[in-house]
C-alpha positions, -999 to 999 in steps of 0.1 A, spaced: 324 -434 222 298 -458 198 316 -484 176 312 -478 139 291 -499 120 305 -526 102 292 -544 72 309 -569 52 322 -546 22 342 -532 52 361 -561 59 360 -580 25 380 -542 12 408 -549 41 403 -586 36 409 -588 -2 435 -562 -2 458 -588 17 450 -616 -2 453 -596 -34 483 -584 -25 499 -620 -13 485 -634 -45 505 -608 -66 535 -617 -45 532 -654 -50 523 -651 -87 550 -628 -92 574 -654 -79 557 -679 -99 557 -661 -132 595 -650 -130 602 -691 -118 584 -702 -153 599 -675 -171 636 -684 -161 631 -721 -167 614 -715 -200 640 -692 -207 667 -717 -198 651 -740 -223 648 -717 -251 686 -709 -248 691 -745 -252 670 -747 -279 688 -715 -298 723 -732 -289 716 -765 -302 701 -745 -339 734 -723 -340 758 -751 -335 739 -772 -359 739 -744 -384 775 -738 -377 792 -773 -376 773 -799 -402 751 -778 -422 778 -753 -421 803 -773 -443 777 -784 -464 765 -752 -477 801 -743 -480 811 -775 -504 807 -766 -538 813 -804 -542 775 -807 -526 760 -785 -559 778 -803 -590 779 -768 -604 804 -746 -613 781 -718 -622 791 -693 -596 758 -673 -595 739 -704 -590 763 -716 -563 759 -684 -543 722 -685 -550 720 -721 -534 739 -707 -506 712 -679 -497 685 -704 -505 693 -731 -483 695 -708 -453 659 -698 -452 649 -733 -447 661 -733 -414 644 -704 -404 620 -708 -376 584 -711 -375 580 -714 -339 564 -691 -318 577 -667 -300 613 -674 -309 624 -649 -341 650 -664 -354 674 -654 -387 702 -671 -403 722 -647 -425 749 -662 -448 767 -627 -458 790 -630 -485 817 -603 -478 843 -585 -494 879 -574 -483 869 -544 -470 837 -561 -446 810 -545 -467 778 -573 -473 777 -585 -508 750 -609 -501 726 -620 -478 692 -636 -471 674 -600 -476 679 -603 -511 649 -631 -516 636 -615 -549 649 -624 -582 633 -602 -612 640 -614 -650 649 -595 -678 650 -613 -707 678 -640 -702 695 -618 -671 682 -620 -636 685 -596 -609 687 -599 -575 664 -575 -552 671 -561 -519 637 -565 -499 656 -556 -463 632 -522 -464 606 -527 -481 569 -520 -463 548 -549 -452 518 -544 -479 546 -546 -506 556 -581 -491 522 -594 -486 518 -586 -523 545 -603 -538 544 -632 -517 502 -637 -526 513 -629 -559 543 -657 -564 518 -681 -542 545 -684 -516 522 -691 -488 493 -709 -476 470 -682 -493 473 -692 -531 456 -672 -552 443 -692 -579 443 -677 -605 476 -659 -600 474 -623 -605 498 -608 -628 530 -586 -613 553 -561 -631 578 -545 -613 594 -513 -622 628 -514 -610 666 -497 -614 691 -519 -626 728 -519 -614 750 -547 -622 731 -579 -610 713 -560 -585 678 -542 -588 662 -513 -565 625 -515 -568 604 -482 -576 567 -501 -579 547 -534 -579 519 -535 -598 491 -562 -596 464 -572 -619 439 -598 -607 425 -625 -633 398 -645 -636 389 -677 -657 370 -673 -687 366 -702 -709 398 -723 -697 423 -690 -700 427 -665 -678 418 -630 -683 424 -599 -665 396 -582 -645 404 -549 -653 415 -543 -616 450 -527 -615 468 -523 -578 502 -504 -578 521 -506 -547 549 -482 -542 580 -488 -525 610 -475 -504 642 -469 -524 675 -442 -518 673 -415 -546 707 -410 -544 716 -446 -552 693 -448 -582 703 -418 -600 715 -420 -632 706 -459 -632 684 -471 -660 644 -480 -652 631 -511 -664 600 -531 -662 605 -565 -656 582 -599 -642 593 -618 -609 619 -649 -614 620 -668 -585 610 -660 -550 628 -676 -521 614 -661 -487 634 -659 -458 604 -676 -434 585 -708 -433 562 -716 -463 532 -730 -444 526 -691 -429 501 -669 -442 513 -641 -466 502 -614 -438 516 -632 -411 550 -640 -431 554 -601 -445 546 -588 -411 574 -612 -397 597 -594 -425 591 -562 -415 588 -567 -380 610 -540 -357 626 -570 -338 635 -589 -367 650 -559 -387 670 -552 -353 682 -587 -354 691 -587 -391 713 -555 -390 733 -572 -359 738 -608 -379 749 -592 -410 776 -571 -393 805 -581 -400 830 -564 -377 822 -595 -351 832 -621 -368 837 -655 -350 818 -638 -318 788 -649 -295 767 -631 -273 736 -641 -248 710 -622 -231 691 -646 -205 660 -630 -189 627 -645 -175 608 -621 -203 633 -620 -231 661 -645 -243 686 -632 -273 712 -655 -287 739 -638 -313 767 -657 -327 789 -650 -358 814 -673 -373 840 -664 -406 840 -697 -429 862 -704 -455 843 -708 -491 859 -718 -524 830 -704 -542 827 -668 -535 848 -633 -540 878 -636 -512 870 -669 -505 850 -666 -470 814 -661 -456 804 -643 -425 781 -669 -412 757 -654 -387 726 -669 -363 704 -643 -341 676 -655 -322 647 -636 -301 626 -651 -278 600 -641 -249 598 -669 -223 569 -651 -204 545 -649 -238 553 -685 -242 543 -694 -207 508 -677 -213 491 -709 -217 501 -719 -180 500 -686 -161 466 -675 -174 449 -704 -162 467 -712 -131 464 -669 -124 428 -670 -128 421 -704 -108 448 -690 -78 429 -655 -80 392 -672 -76 405 -688 -50 420 -658 -31 390 -643 -34 366 -671 -20 390 -671 11 387 -634 11 346 -640 12 350 -669 39 374 -648 62 354 -619 58 323 -635 67 340 -652 101 351 -616 108 317 -600 104 303 -627 125 333 -624 153 327 -584 153 289 -591 156 291 -612 187 321 -590 200 297 -563 195 267 -583 212 288 -587 241 300 -554 244 261 -544 241 255 -572 269 283 -558 294 268 -522 291 231 -532 297 246 -556 328 267 -525 342 239 -503 339 213 -530 357 240 -537 382 246 -501 392 204 -496 393 199 -530 412 225 -516 437 215 -480 434 180 -485 449 193 -502 481 223 -484 489 199 -450 487 174 -465 513 207 -472 535 223 -438 533 188 -421 541 178 -446 569 213 -440 583 209 -407 588 176 -405 604 187 -431 631 215 -398 641 184 -382 649 168 -387 688 139 -408 673 116 -427 694 125 -463 700 95 -478 678 111 -455 648 145 -468 655 133 -506 652 115 -496 619 145 -480 607 171 -509 618 143 -533 602 146 -515 569 182 -512 570 181 -551 575 158 -553 546 177 -536 520 215 -551 529 197 -586 529 186 -572 491 219 -565 483 235 -597 498 208 -618 478 219 -600 443 256 -605 449 251 -642 458 231 -646 427 254 -628 406 288 -650 422 262 -682 419 259 -674 379 300 -668 379 306 -701 393 280 -720 369 297 -701 340 331 -710 348 323 -745 354 338 -741 392 307 -758 407 309 -797 392 273 -815 389 262 -841 414 238 -862 397 210 -882 410 184 -903 402 153 -883 411 116 -884 403 109 -850 386 74 -846 390 80 -848 430 106 -820 423 84 -796 404 54 -803 434 81 -791 462 90 -763 442 58 -751 429 45 -752 470 76 -732 478 71 -704 454 36 -697 461 32 -663 481 17 -666 517 -17 -646 502 -31 -676 483 -39 -647 456 -26 -672 428 -41 -707 412 -18 -733 404 -21 -768 385 6 -792 380 3 -819 359 25 -852 349 18 -882 324 47 -899 338 68 -899 373 100 -893 348 127 -906 366 159 -879 363 192 -881 364 205 -847 373 222 -827 399 191 -820 422 200 -789 441 209 -769 405 179 -782 390 158 -771 420 174 -736 417 166 -737 381 128 -744 388 128 -716 415 137 -694 384 113 -700 362 84 -705 392 97 -670 408 94 -656 371 59 -671 368 49 -654 402 61 -622 397 45 -615 362 13 -633 370 -17 -609 381 -38 -615 411 -61 -643 405 -41 -659 377 -31 -695 371 9 -710 369 4 -742 354 33 -765 355 32 -797 329 55 -827 322 49 -849 292 68 -862 262 105 -853 283 97 -815 286 88 -794 317 65 -765 310 58 -733 330 25 -714 319 8 -684 331 -20 -660 325 -12 -626 318 5 -601 294 26 -619 263 60 -614 261 69 -591 233 81 -611 203 117 -591 201 126 -600 235 118 -635 235 150 -646 225 170 -623 249 152 -635 283 178 -655 290 207 -630 294 216 -617 327 200 -587 338 175 -584 309 142 -574 316 118 -572 287 97 -543 306 121 -525 325 96 -501 338 89 -534 355 125 -545 370 119 -538 404 98 -569 404 137 -589 397 173 -583 390 172 -604 359 194 -631 369 170 -658 375 165 -672 343 201 -665 334 211 -689 362 182 -714 348 194 -714 311 230 -721 329 216 -749 349 202 -762 318 232 -761 297 254 -776 322 227 -806 319 226 -808 280 188 -796 281 176 -772 255 150 -745 268 132 -718 253 101 -693 259 69 -687 239 38 -669 239 2 -688 241 -32 -679 241 -37 -679 278 1 -663 283 37 -668 286 52 -702 289 85 -714 297 101 -748 291 128 -770 291 133 -809 275 153 -829 298 148 -863 277 
């Protein structure tokens, strides 16, 4: 069965798939290793911050002597505002510090979700911003100039809110942009109203007031853009961490989750405080980090470079495999051609031997018997020559026959072999020309065998009355003959065993002579070749 034709794409798909699988395994292991190392670093950073918050800074926050005032409301607000400054701005961590004042039943009375304070006359109201959407938070942050996006001139902001004691619940936020006109700020006429989220059952029967903002102490870094900070305040991850941090059921507890893709740190401690109701504060720290996300600046270039190298190796290996496959295909083709040629070479004499042997069984005249005995002897000699040449080629190719070098004149050897190769009828003309004696150091017997092959090939393909020319010049010996040119596609294959440029003329030779000659030249380190000239084909080898 004929083998399927292979292309570079066939090999690249197979090799590339293997390299891709290997790359995925290596990059996966490298990614997990990097993530695990970064996770440990993140956890260490979180533990240090939690220890600082729970230790020295916690003592400072909860000591009323550090404030210089006896106003309980101011002390409680200072407690909340101070904690805001610890909130992390380093991506990809989400870190929340909570100081939740609880009552005797564990209900949260104050936490850092109350970062907006409204004023009505001389009265201030704390606003719970924990459930407000991002657009509301962003509008308030921009209007209060709490971020890098300072508005100049500042817009006018008014709030509709229900009040209950010292707390307020937002209904809406109205923003009226202003512009500078003759040194004063005047409204532009544009009015933007943002509806807020509120619990209808909680605000039922509470008075609704219109107020202005008194202060904003947003729980986050102040050097972020308003949109970034608002997105952080309302992100699901932050809300989940805040809910955990404000839960008083697990006071004096901690929990850690360390994975290559996620690190979490929870810590809650109940602390004594001399200026809050019940004399205790739940101090909570919650953090969440994404190690693999933090490793992306390293993983992306490393992955891209390693993937490129893997694909480059796949391309190189695919080309190498394609060359090996083509070489094997060529060897297989030569094997098939050699088998066919050998079968043809032995079939003819065997057929003649069989026919002659059958005829000898009959009672033939003595002269007839002598004729058939001569035929049998000739065909047997022909088969013996073919087998002898095959064995000779095999010995030369395997290096069994060692070179016996000696120094001798090449022109004399060429003259000797030319005379021996000429047919007895003298129908061919010859010419030998040499511009020097050219002493060579070679195996004389083997080189004579190679010259015989070149000359026998020339004699076989030169028509009657043609000319064979042997020239030695410039370190090269050439054998040229008049006759038909060799097809160009056959020139590279003339030195192959059993190859016939014209199969119809195969009876002139067994196809082993030129192959034996090339093997001899290769053993001596000589280069050889064949070409067509205006007069006819020419075979040559360079000995110098």
